[in-house]
C-alpha positions as MATLAB code, in Angstrom:
seq = 'MAPRAWRQDGDLRDHRLRRRSEGLTHRPAVAATAIQFCHVVWRILTDRPLHAHTPRSTPRPRTDHELST';
ca = [
       0.657    1.832   12.801;
      -2.705    0.128   13.130;
      -3.522    1.469   16.631;
      -2.747    4.993   15.499;
      -4.836    4.517   12.354;
      -7.942    3.386   14.236;
      -7.672    6.228   16.762;
      -7.738    8.986   14.132;
     -10.784    9.955   12.106;
     -11.016    8.038    8.871;
     -12.019    4.785    7.251;
     -10.082    2.542    9.641;
     -11.620    4.196   12.703;
     -15.064    3.784   11.149;
     -14.228    0.135   10.438;
     -13.216   -0.483   14.065;
     -16.296    1.256   15.454;
     -18.527   -0.716   13.078;
     -16.945   -3.986   14.204;
     -17.401   -2.971   17.861;
     -21.062   -2.171   17.204;
     -21.420   -5.653   15.675;
     -20.553   -7.074   19.102;
     -16.836   -7.779   18.800;
     -14.726   -7.121   21.860;
     -11.668   -4.869   21.744;
      -9.077   -7.421   20.618;
     -11.027   -8.995   17.717;
     -12.139   -5.539   16.547;
      -8.541   -4.300   16.530;
      -7.398   -7.475   14.770;
     -10.050   -6.989   12.077;
      -8.926   -3.368   11.694;
      -5.281   -4.432   11.415;
      -6.233   -6.870    8.658;
      -8.079   -4.070    6.869;
      -4.993   -1.884    7.306;
      -2.879   -4.616    5.669;
      -5.254   -4.663    2.713;
      -4.882   -0.899    2.322;
      -1.076   -1.082    2.482;
      -0.982   -3.960   -0.005;
      -3.188   -1.988   -2.366;
      -0.876    1.024   -2.173;
       2.222   -1.086   -2.772;
       0.852   -3.059   -5.706;
      -1.131   -0.378   -7.533;
       1.613    2.239   -7.726;
       5.158    1.527   -8.826;
       7.649    2.536   -6.159;
      10.313    3.602   -8.637;
       8.937    4.765  -11.947;
      11.284    3.989  -14.812;
      11.949    6.974  -17.027;
      13.360    6.007  -20.402;
      16.099    8.103  -21.966;
      14.894   10.769  -24.342;
      17.505    9.804  -26.956;
      18.989    6.348  -27.415;
      22.637    5.769  -26.550;
      24.872    5.699  -29.643;
      26.083    2.215  -30.496;
      29.801    1.471  -30.392;
      31.772   -0.030  -33.283;
      31.946   -3.335  -31.406;
      28.158   -3.480  -31.054;
      27.684   -2.664  -34.730;
      30.006   -5.457  -35.867;
      28.196   -8.204  -33.948;
];
């Protein structure tokens, strides 16, 4: 995923080109971009719930057994 991300236009490509202009060779620049990519993925996974819980609109009726306890 990371090589494809830094080849397409976008933030990760800009990040890689910026690191290359700072004097990093190919491998360290790609590694830095992969780390940035991991940060983006982590942010997506932790900021948005994967499965949103939708509560029932009406509560389930209680059984006689539940009422007696």
